[in-house]
N, C-alpha and C positions, 0 to 999 in steps of 0.2 A: 703696192705689191701685196698679194695675199700671203698668208702664213705658209701655204704649201709652196708657192713660188719661192719664197725666201728660203725654205728648207732645201728645195732642189738646188738653188743657186749656191748655198753654202756647201752642200754635199759635192757638187760639181767642182767648186773652187778648191776644196780640200783634196779631192781625188786628183785633180789636175796637177796640184803642187807636188803630191807624192810621186805621181808617175814621172813628172819632169826631173826628179832627183835620181831616177834609175840610170846608172852610167852606161849600161850595156844596151845599145840601140835595139837589138833583136829582142831582148828580154822586155824592154820597155813597150815595144810594139805588141808583144804577146799579151802583156797585162792590159794595154789599151783596148785590144780587140776583145778580150774577155769582158772588160767593163762595159763596152758598147753593146756586146751581144746580150748581156744579161740586164741592160738598162738600169745599172746600179744607181744611177743618179736619180731615179724616180722612186726609190724605196722610201717609204714614209715610216718613221719611227712610231708615230702614234697609231697608225693602223696595225703595225707589227705588234705593238703592245696589246691592242684589243684582240688581235688574232691569236696571240699567245695564250690568252685566257680561254679561248673557245676551242682550241685544238683538242681532239680526243686524247692525245697523249699527255695533255696537261690537266686533265680532269683531277680535281682535288688540290691543285697547286694554287695556293692563296697568295697572289702577288702582293697584295696589301700587307699580309702578315709577314712576308719575307722582307719587305721594305722596313717594316717596324723593328726588325732585328738590327738595323743599321741606324744608330743614333743620328748621324750626320744627315740622313735623308729626311729628318724631321725639320730641317731648316727650310725657311721660305725665302725665295730669291725672286725679286720682281713681282711679288704678290702671288707667286705659284710655288708649289712644292718642288724642292730641288730635284732635278734629274741629272744623274752623273753617269757619263759614258766614257771617261778616260781611264778605265780599268787597266788598259794595257800599259799605262805609264805608272799609275799609283792606284792600287785597289783600296777601297774603303774597308773598315773593320766592322764586323758585326759585334754586338755586345758580348757574347761569350768569349770572343778572342780578346777583346779589351779586358774583360775580367780576368782571363788566364794570364795575360801580360802583367797585370797589376798584382796578381797573386805571386807570380814568379819574382817580380821586382821587390816585393815586400816581405817574402818568406823564404825564397830559394836562390837568389842571385849569387853566383860564383862562377869561376872558370870551369868549363866542362873538360873532364879528363886531364886536369892539370893540378889536382890537389887530392889529399887524402882526409881533409877536414870534413865536418859534417855537411856544410853547405855545398861544397864541391861534389861530394858523393851523391847528395840529393839531386843537384842539378844534372849530373851525369846520368843518373838513373832515369830522370824524366826525359832527358834528351834522347836516350836510346829507346825509351818507351814510345816516344813519338815516331821514331823510325819504324818500329814494329807495327804501329797502327797504320802508318802510310803504306807499308809493305802489303798489308792485308787489304787496304782500300784500293790499290791499283793492281792487286793480285800478282805481285812480284814473287819470284821463286824464293829469294833469300833477302834478308834484311840488308845485307851489304850492297844490294842493287840500288838501294835508296841513298842517293847522295845529296846532301844539303849544300846549296850554294847561296850566294848573296842575293840571287834573284833569277828570273827567267832569262833575262839578256845575258847575264854571266854564264848560265848553264848552256845556252845555245852556242855561245862563242867557245866554251870548253869543248863541245862536241865537234864544232867545225875545226878548230885548231888541232885537237887531239885525234879524233877518229877521221874527219874529213880529209885532212892533209896527208894522212898515212894511207888510207884505204880507198879514196875516191880519186880516179885519175881521168885522163883525156878520154872523151867518148862516153864516159859514164853519165847517168842521169839522175837528177834529184827532182822530186815531186813536191811542190808547194801548193797552197790554195790561195784563191783570190781574197780570203779573209784574213791573211797574215798581217800582223803588225810589222813595220819596217825593221824591227829588231830580229825578225825571223826571215828577212828577205836579204838584207845587206850582207851578212856574213856569207851567205851562199852565193851572192853575186860576186863577192871577193874571191871565193873558191873557184867559181865558174871562169872568172877572168884569168886566175893564176894557173889553173889545171886544164882548161878547155873542156869543162863539164857543161852539159846541157841542163837547163831548168825547165821543167814542164809544169803547167798550172792547171789546178782543178777549178772549174767554173762553179758558180752558184746560180740557183734559180731566183725568181722574183720574191720568194719568201726569205731569201738570205740563207738557204740551205745548200750544202754541198750536193752536187749532182753525182751520186755514187756510180751511176752506169758509165759516165764519162771518165770518172776517176779510175775505175777498173781498167778501162781501155788504155790508160796512160802507162800501165805496167809492162815491162818487157825485160829481157835478160840483161839489159844495161842498167836497170834501176838499182841504185845503191842505198838510197835514203828517202824517207818521206818525212817532211817537216810540216806538221799541220796543227792548227789550233783546235780546240774542242768545240764542236758545233753539233747541234741537233740536226739530224738528217732524216729524210723519209725512207 
């Protein structure tokens, strides 16, 4: 079996397993149709990596330099440089993040907003400073709009249980994309089953980019929420 055939087989097997776990038949069929329509099983990671370097929008982006920021990517596995794709589960840390964690643990570690001693005040100030930087990064109106959680999955579930169950009801619609990790699918499946909500899916093209023209067509007066990962689009 060629390397390409093996990649296609693994991609198909993984996709089939994920689709089989979708408990709502209509939603499962919708995802299956989108996968087949976009030939997702023939996407090749090696070609995508090469194309990424050559895209006009990526001029000046040094992939090798970015990899060098992550110490763990210096590992060799099976005689080849490590390629890590499971960021949806556990993202690797670049060296600056590792350095900052070490600095916190060795010079600033204390409970945040729970003490008046030196270390607690320093930790609290740094904590809120990070919130301010994130506010500016995402262009939020106020710092209080930035809420720290234990992770993305926890955050999605908070939105579903808090906002979704209160403000999304029967006949309303939620837009997801074909690129979503199951942690951003399952909560909305649960809400759809519980409330009678319809889930609509944004397809992708052969380059793995969201098809914005079709995305815009999914919006209507019943759209209540869009749950989508970050993706470069044309």
